[in-house]
SEMI-637629 format. One line per 2 residues: number of its first residue (from 0); for each residue x, y, z of N, C-alpha, C, O, CB. Coordinates in Angstrom, 3 decimals, padded with zeros to 6 digits. Glycine has a CB too. Layout:
! SEMI-637629
NUM	X:Y:Z:X:Y:Z:X:Y:Z:X:Y:Z:X:Y:Z ~ ...;
//
This chain:
! SEMI-637629
0	000.821:-001.624:000.122:-000.130:000.025:000.071:001.184:001.355:000.026:002.206:001.493:000.698:-001.377:000.306:002.067 ~ 000.577:002.187:-001.093:001.561:003.224:-000.935:000.753:004.585:-000.171:-000.473:004.662:-000.091:002.220:003.591:-002.527;
2	001.733:005.642:000.372:001.232:006.679:000.890:000.842:007.556:000.031:001.763:008.026:-000.636:001.943:007.162:001.668 ~ -000.546:008.082:-000.274:-000.874:008.951:-001.359:-001.165:010.156:-000.789:-001.881:010.907:-001.452:-001.953:008.499:-002.201;
4	-000.632:010.668:000.710:-000.644:011.872:001.228:000.546:012.599:000.210:001.445:012.052:-000.428:-000.362:011.812:002.914 ~ 000.232:013.848:000.308:001.364:015.034:-000.324:002.188:015.586:001.056:001.799:015.495:002.220:000.405:016.623:-001.222;
6	003.280:016.104:000.622:003.889:016.837:001.711:003.629:018.261:001.651:003.779:018.752:000.533:005.306:016.627:001.745 ~ 003.248:019.103:002.656:002.944:020.449:002.392:004.166:021.320:001.447:005.302:020.870:001.292:002.718:021.098:003.865;
8	003.750:022.479:000.932:004.694:023.016:000.246:005.803:023.292:001.158:005.561:023.467:002.352:004.235:024.118:-000.441 ~ 007.056:023.349:000.686:008.391:024.081:001.642:007.913:025.470:001.453:007.240:026.001:000.569:010.263:023.865:001.001;
10	008.500:025.935:002.629:008.649:027.301:002.994:010.020:027.808:002.047:010.938:027.025:001.802:008.854:027.429:004.760 ~ 010.008:029.037:001.627:011.132:029.761:000.921:012.357:029.399:001.426:013.401:029.156:000.821:011.043:031.203:001.000;
12	011.967:029.385:003.331:013.778:029.299:003.814:014.143:028.117:003.672:015.321:027.885:003.399:014.270:029.637:005.394 ~ 012.904:026.743:003.876:012.970:025.401:003.887:013.883:024.990:002.220:014.813:024.191:002.112:011.208:024.792:004.096;
14	013.358:025.682:001.280:013.761:025.458:000.046:015.296:025.757:-000.435:016.007:025.221:-001.286:012.883:026.160:-000.666 ~ 015.527:026.971:000.581:017.037:027.123:000.211:017.883:026.624:000.879:019.063:026.487:000.558:017.486:028.248:000.155;
16	017.259:026.225:002.105:018.373:025.007:002.949:018.445:024.000:002.249:019.596:023.579:002.140:017.975:024.369:004.408 ~ 017.362:023.200:001.506:017.663:022.174:000.910:018.557:022.497:-000.625:018.674:021.530:-001.378:016.320:021.458:000.810;
18	018.980:023.422:-000.929:019.708:023.668:-001.914:018.995:023.850:-003.094:019.673:023.917:-004.120:020.572:022.799:-002.015 ~ 017.770:023.947:-003.193:016.974:024.052:-004.352:016.764:025.510:-004.773:016.698:026.497:-004.039:015.675:023.377:-004.120;
20	016.683:025.448:-005.956:016.339:027.128:-006.435:014.862:027.415:-006.283:013.906:026.666:-006.482:016.713:027.485:-008.177 ~ 014.900:028.633:-005.898:013.479:029.211:-005.991:013.087:029.978:-006.748:013.922:030.842:-007.011:013.097:029.731:-005.132;
22	011.940:030.096:-007.365:011.535:031.137:-008.543:010.902:032.220:-007.664:010.138:032.087:-006.707:010.369:030.500:-009.816 ~ 011.502:033.531:-008.329:011.031:034.590:-007.780:010.028:035.562:-008.989:010.303:035.655:-010.185:012.363:035.319:-007.168;
24	009.222:036.003:-008.520:008.424:036.535:-009.965:009.224:038.133:-010.157:009.424:038.890:-009.206:006.251:036.735:-009.691 ~ 009.535:038.373:-011.310:009.992:039.679:-011.549:009.312:040.650:-011.686:008.199:040.344:-012.113:010.589:039.765:-012.387;
26	009.452:041.736:-011.521:008.546:043.102:-011.466:008.756:043.337:-013.128:009.661:042.821:-013.785:009.248:044.621:-010.244 ~ 008.073:043.924:-013.471:007.885:044.646:-015.115:008.525:045.280:-015.116:008.398:046.217:-014.328:006.825:045.328:-015.710;
28	009.873:045.213:-016.155:010.703:045.923:-015.954:010.604:046.520:-017.527:011.653:046.524:-018.172:011.949:045.253:-015.319 ~ 009.811:046.846:-017.938:009.576:047.489:-019.110:009.398:049.153:-018.563:008.701:049.342:-017.566:008.198:046.759:-019.909;
30	009.951:050.148:-019.147:009.883:051.504:-018.720:008.043:052.113:-019.112:007.401:051.693:-020.075:011.301:052.418:-019.695 ~ 007.673:052.847:-018.395:006.305:053.628:-018.605:006.711:054.301:-019.786:007.798:054.835:-020.008:005.764:054.698:-017.364;
32	005.469:054.195:-020.697:005.401:055.012:-021.659:004.738:056.309:-021.318:003.657:056.373:-020.734:004.832:054.389:-022.653 ~ 005.570:057.536:-021.787:005.107:058.694:-021.187:005.284:059.530:-022.282:006.401:059.397:-022.782:005.780:059.134:-019.910;
34	004.419:060.515:-022.942:004.784:060.967:-024.055:005.208:062.427:-023.704:004.783:062.970:-022.684:003.721:060.783:-025.076 ~ 005.866:062.912:-024.378:006.587:064.041:-024.680:006.177:065.200:-023.500:006.943:065.611:-022.629:006.238:064.478:-026.245;
36	004.807:065.603:-023.699:004.546:066.729:-022.491:004.192:066.106:-021.370:004.154:066.864:-020.400:003.415:067.783:-022.738 ~ 003.836:064.655:-021.090:003.813:064.140:-019.684:005.350:064.391:-018.879:005.589:064.767:-017.732:003.417:062.441:-019.779;
38	006.141:064.060:-019.865:007.666:064.070:-019.493:007.961:065.475:-019.118:008.460:065.728:-018.022:008.675:063.585:-020.731 ~ 007.712:066.274:-019.863:008.311:067.805:-019.205:007.480:068.134:-018.151:007.931:068.773:-017.200:008.285:069.184:-020.257;
40	006.243:067.755:-018.197:005.125:068.047:-016.706:005.900:067.583:-015.481:006.186:068.277:-014.505:003.459:066.993:-016.693 ~ 006.252:066.048:-015.722:007.239:065.871:-014.412:008.453:066.499:-014.213:008.770:066.977:-013.124:007.644:064.619:-014.261;
42	009.128:066.527:-015.163:010.530:067.267:-015.320:010.385:068.766:-014.552:011.106:069.257:-013.683:010.935:067.493:-017.111 ~ 009.323:069.236:-015.127:008.999:070.758:-014.468:008.673:070.797:-012.968:009.067:071.664:-012.187:007.675:071.444:-015.186;
44	007.809:069.613:-012.634:007.377:069.173:-011.272:008.542:068.942:-010.300:008.476:069.233:-009.105:006.569:067.878:-011.382 ~ 009.683:068.363:-010.935:010.590:068.145:-010.055:011.519:069.183:-009.610:011.856:069.479:-008.463:011.192:067.220:-010.462;
46	011.972:069.830:-011.076:012.436:070.874:-010.877:011.827:071.933:-010.028:012.582:072.858:-009.730:012.636:071.195:-011.880 ~ 010.669:071.975:-009.605:009.964:073.151:-008.812:010.209:072.568:-007.329:010.598:073.312:-006.428:008.144:073.411:-009.234;
48	010.011:071.466:-007.165:010.199:070.761:-005.928:011.900:070.930:-005.570:012.224:071.408:-004.483:009.656:069.084:-006.136 ~ 012.778:070.567:-006.410:014.084:070.863:-005.780:014.176:072.306:-005.857:015.066:072.422:-005.014:015.320:070.158:-006.464;
50	013.921:073.579:-006.246:013.963:074.574:-005.804:013.607:075.014:-004.614:014.294:075.740:-003.895:013.602:075.021:-006.414 ~ 012.129:074.433:-004.286:011.668:074.630:-003.513:012.642:074.212:-002.033:012.529:074.870:-000.999:010.521:074.134:-003.874;
52	013.532:073.082:-002.153:013.839:072.549:-001.198:015.204:073.007:-000.921:015.781:072.993:000.166:013.616:071.287:-001.311 ~ 015.754:073.519:-002.345:016.996:074.447:-002.056:017.056:075.917:-001.270:017.890:076.297:-000.448:017.491:074.738:-003.348;
54	015.682:076.742:-001.894:015.357:077.714:-001.036:015.212:077.462:000.549:015.634:078.287:001.359:014.228:078.174:-001.536 ~ 014.632:076.355:000.903:014.492:076.177:002.522:015.773:075.738:003.104:015.953:075.674:004.321:013.366:075.057:002.957;
56	016.754:075.405:002.128:017.789:074.924:003.157:018.558:076.256:003.189:019.064:076.446:004.295:018.767:073.488:002.706 ~ 018.788:077.211:002.314:019.364:078.354:002.422:019.008:078.942:003.532:019.793:079.444:004.337:019.183:079.081:001.449;
58	017.156:078.890:003.681:016.816:080.084:004.611:017.313:079.378:005.831:017.820:080.085:006.702:015.123:080.632:004.685 ~ 017.224:077.746:006.075:017.915:077.299:007.413:018.999:077.818:007.536:019.164:078.534:008.524:018.158:075.969:007.616;
60	020.083:077.638:006.597:021.241:077.975:007.073:021.290:079.346:007.098:022.202:079.608:007.882:022.247:077.429:006.416 ~ 020.807:080.400:006.667:021.122:081.923:007.131:020.161:082.013:008.460:020.581:082.741:009.360:020.664:083.244:005.807;
62	019.088:081.436:008.638:018.742:081.615:009.883:020.067:081.042:011.097:020.616:081.672:012.001:017.287:080.822:009.957 ~ 020.214:079.879:010.724:021.348:079.204:011.830:022.730:080.379:011.810:023.487:080.319:012.779:021.995:077.283:011.149;
64	022.928:081.065:011.087:024.056:081.991:011.018:023.756:082.924:011.913:024.303:083.146:012.993:024.339:082.587:009.721 ~ 022.316:083.783:011.106:022.137:084.649:012.158:021.730:084.085:013.802:022.112:084.817:014.714:021.080:085.525:011.603;
66	021.240:083.262:014.044:020.879:082.937:015.240:022.160:082.634:016.175:022.094:082.635:017.404:019.948:081.827:015.108 ~ 023.372:082.366:015.411:024.547:081.964:016.183:025.096:083.438:016.864:025.427:083.604:018.038:025.740:081.157:015.116;
68	025.091:084.475:015.747:025.352:085.827:016.173:024.688:086.430:016.852:025.266:087.269:017.543:025.475:086.537:015.431 ~ 023.489:086.332:016.960:022.526:086.518:018.187:022.612:086.009:019.293:022.213:086.657:020.261:021.447:086.218:018.010;
70	023.199:084.601:019.481:023.318:084.089:020.677:024.654:084.291:021.213:024.796:084.029:022.407:022.963:082.794:020.654 ~ 025.610:084.684:020.592:026.876:085.326:021.121:026.860:086.673:021.555:027.552:087.028:022.509:027.856:085.287:020.186;
72	026.097:087.485:020.909:025.578:089.042:021.053:024.836:088.731:022.823:025.296:089.314:023.804:024.053:089.621:019.409 ~ 024.094:088.100:022.881:023.442:087.900:023.955:024.050:087.004:025.375:023.721:086.969:026.561:022.348:087.351:023.386;
74	025.008:086.390:024.621:025.872:085.457:025.693:024.912:084.408:026.541:024.871:084.306:027.767:026.687:086.522:026.893 ~ 024.331:083.832:025.796:023.563:082.795:026.289:024.224:081.368:025.704:025.048:081.407:024.791:022.005:083.049:025.848;
76	023.899:080.423:026.158:024.533:078.929:025.783:023.510:078.269:024.671:023.802:077.424:023.825:024.624:077.804:027.306 ~ 022.344:078.832:024.884:021.102:078.192:023.975:020.234:079.258:023.359:019.643:080.086:024.053:020.072:077.239:024.887;
78	020.161:079.222:021.921:018.942:080.267:021.632:018.174:079.404:020.940:018.694:078.513:020.268:019.232:081.689:020.761 ~ 016.803:079.569:021.025:015.865:079.067:020.604:014.714:079.926:019.681:013.970:080.794:020.138:015.474:078.538:021.671;
80	014.758:079.481:018.328:014.157:080.093:017.265:012.917:079.704:016.949:012.850:078.475:016.960:014.840:079.994:016.253 ~ 011.893:080.229:016.668:010.846:079.668:015.870:011.180:080.119:014.163:011.486:081.214:013.691:009.303:080.302:016.507;
82	010.967:078.720:013.474:011.313:078.859:012.147:010.039:079.149:011.218:009.367:078.300:010.633:012.049:077.607:011.733 ~ 009.884:080.335:011.215:008.552:080.844:010.852:008.177:080.554:009.106:007.082:080.066:008.824:008.578:082.565:011.254;
84	009.155:080.892:008.032:008.801:080.518:006.818:008.513:079.130:006.600:008.066:078.878:005.481:009.689:080.897:006.023 ~ 008.693:077.944:007.572:008.533:076.922:006.889:007.456:076.265:007.527:007.244:075.057:007.422:009.666:076.209:006.737;
86	006.556:077.313:008.403:005.362:076.896:009.044:004.509:077.613:008.928:003.502:077.203:009.505:005.384:076.671:010.178 ~ 004.338:078.937:008.234:003.155:079.796:007.980:002.189:078.882:007.284:002.260:078.067:006.364:003.488:081.116:007.098;
88	001.118:079.410:008.206:-000.057:078.703:007.249:-000.642:077.615:008.003:-001.830:077.289:008.023:000.510:078.048:005.793 ~ 000.409:077.047:008.671:000.376:075.271:008.982:-000.275:075.461:010.366:-000.480:076.541:010.920:002.176:074.250:009.087;
90	-000.637:073.920:010.947:-000.972:073.505:012.020:000.399:073.405:012.998:000.435:073.746:014.180:-001.729:072.274:011.749 ~ 001.489:072.869:012.233:002.672:072.742:012.939:003.764:073.430:012.917:004.261:073.526:011.795:003.035:071.832:012.795;
92	004.284:073.917:013.716:005.545:074.485:014.035:006.797:073.835:013.665:006.807:072.643:013.355:005.585:074.654:015.309 ~ 008.059:074.687:013.683:009.400:074.067:013.643:010.388:075.046:014.442:010.362:076.263:014.260:009.894:073.834:012.067;
94	011.200:074.463:015.279:012.268:075.649:016.175:013.909:074.888:015.289:014.240:073.910:014.620:012.203:075.327:018.769 ~ 014.510:076.185:015.901:015.855:075.887:015.747:016.423:076.284:016.959:016.189:077.302:017.610:016.485:076.505:014.594;
96	017.339:075.199:017.234:018.201:075.148:018.836:019.819:075.532:018.091:020.483:074.909:017.263:018.153:073.028:019.909 ~ 020.068:076.843:018.815:021.435:076.855:018.584:022.158:077.066:019.577:021.875:077.954:020.381:021.787:077.635:017.753;
98	023.429:076.141:019.730:024.540:076.222:020.670:025.917:076.380:020.076:026.065:076.706:018.898:024.541:075.044:021.488 ~ 026.798:076.178:020.793:028.318:076.612:020.781:028.538:075.456:019.502:029.148:075.644:018.450:029.395:076.352:022.545;
100	027.945:074.405:019.884:028.386:073.117:018.985:027.855:073.109:017.610:028.552:073.010:016.601:027.895:071.757:019.619 ~ 026.197:073.253:017.650:025.764:072.828:016.498:024.195:073.572:016.513:023.693:074.082:017.514:025.871:071.127:016.412;
102	023.691:073.515:015.433:022.254:073.954:015.398:021.565:072.836:014.859:021.960:072.097:013.957:021.970:075.245:014.559 ~ 020.437:072.776:015.528:019.504:071.539:015.679:017.884:071.913:015.099:017.363:072.889:015.639:019.465:071.092:017.450;
104	017.257:071.351:014.274:015.942:071.651:013.830:014.930:070.888:014.377:015.110:069.715:014.049:015.845:071.554:012.520 ~ 013.983:071.019:015.038:013.074:070.201:015.713:011.565:070.483:015.063:011.072:071.596:015.244:013.176:070.522:017.316;
106	010.806:069.445:014.283:010.059:069.760:013.522:010.076:069.616:012.353:011.090:069.188:011.801:009.905:070.533:013.661 ~ 008.978:069.929:011.676:007.904:070.457:011.675:006.879:069.190:013.057:006.935:067.963:013.135:007.425:070.576:009.820;
108	006.200:070.030:013.771:005.430:069.218:014.784:004.490:070.084:015.238:004.516:071.303:015.069:006.226:068.639:015.948 ~ 003.469:069.320:015.946:002.791:070.018:016.926:003.228:070.697:018.047:004.165:070.130:018.609:002.102:069.355:017.322;
110	002.822:071.814:018.598:003.583:072.622:019.417:003.649:071.849:020.652:004.745:071.988:021.196:003.030:074.014:019.588 ~ 002.734:070.975:021.365:002.974:070.247:022.156:003.823:069.410:022.192:004.399:069.238:023.266:002.282:069.901:022.343;
112	004.220:068.535:020.934:005.287:067.535:020.932:006.905:068.574:020.699:008.018:068.161:021.025:004.881:066.263:019.467 ~ 006.601:070.057:020.022:007.995:070.663:020.053:008.306:071.175:021.848:009.418:071.296:022.362:007.994:072.184:018.795;
114	007.258:071.352:022.371:007.446:071.537:023.672:008.165:070.507:024.543:009.131:070.824:025.236:006.290:071.749:024.131 ~ 007.733:069.425:024.497:008.338:068.183:024.870:009.761:067.770:024.394:010.618:067.192:025.062:007.479:067.223:024.454;
116	009.832:068.166:023.167:011.318:067.955:022.606:012.505:068.929:023.231:013.628:068.699:023.680:011.279:068.237:020.960 ~ 011.717:070.122:023.043:012.434:071.017:023.536:012.895:070.913:024.970:014.078:071.201:025.145:011.815:072.048:023.325;
118	012.121:070.520:026.143:012.319:070.181:027.210:013.309:069.325:027.300:014.233:069.628:028.054:011.381:069.847:027.671 ~ 013.366:068.051:026.562:014.103:067.316:026.687:015.661:067.407:026.254:016.613:066.882:026.831:013.499:066.549:026.285;
120	015.678:068.364:024.864:017.076:068.991:024.637:017.907:069.806:025.806:019.110:069.746:026.060:016.884:069.969:023.518 ~ 016.869:070.587:026.432:017.289:071.329:027.357:017.831:070.537:028.689:018.619:071.142:029.417:016.232:072.213:027.591;
122	017.450:069.258:029.014:017.770:068.450:029.681:018.928:067.677:029.464:019.677:067.460:030.416:016.923:067.919:029.776 ~ 019.157:067.268:028.437:020.698:066.635:027.921:021.469:067.681:028.020:022.573:067.405:028.490:020.878:066.030:026.351;
124	021.284:068.922:027.721:022.303:070.026:027.750:022.938:069.908:028.893:024.101:069.543:029.062:021.802:071.385:027.626 ~ 021.619:070.440:030.218:021.898:070.545:031.412:022.755:069.221:031.958:023.750:069.398:032.660:020.638:070.813:032.064;
126	022.378:068.100:031.650:022.935:066.839:031.837:024.740:066.770:031.730:025.492:066.187:032.511:022.189:065.929:030.696 ~ 025.017:067.363:030.815:026.408:067.303:030.076:026.925:068.476:030.525:027.817:068.898:029.789:026.429:067.221:028.446;
128	026.716:069.063:031.345:027.254:070.464:031.953:028.526:069.695:033.412:028.465:068.636:034.037:025.408:071.682:032.788 ~ 029.097:070.345:033.435:030.612:069.995:034.338:029.712:069.610:035.548:028.575:070.071:035.450:032.005:071.545:034.720;
130	029.935:068.928:036.584:029.719:068.779:037.790:028.260:068.121:037.710:027.838:067.848:038.834:029.915:070.086:038.562 ~ 027.439:067.816:036.733:026.150:067.341:036.693:026.458:065.621:036.581:027.457:065.040:036.158:025.261:068.093:035.355;
132	025.519:065.224:036.988:025.397:063.400:037.115:024.490:063.254:036.340:024.055:062.127:036.103:024.984:062.565:038.560;
//
């Protein structure tokens, strides 16, 4: 009498362990067919997006430089600034923390989240002061 039951299909890991080759489904490798107009529209959109990010980066770098100068003028160890242009007309805010070592951007996030992050950042800085445990 022969056994007519079949073994369950092996998992990919079991197949690999047995040295058997696994067949993998290949994604469609054909490029999407776009009209010249569609290509131009996508290229224009990508250029606008890149320009927006370059502008934001320059703005943040300028704000960090100005904040560091203001921090030194005021003689404070940490300056916290609201990053206005990035959050105008939005529910979220963003902060720029500038100390002698670095400029750190927090957000965009809701104000309560930013407040908690700010308190945590201040705690880290206080703990790092000489004579603190």
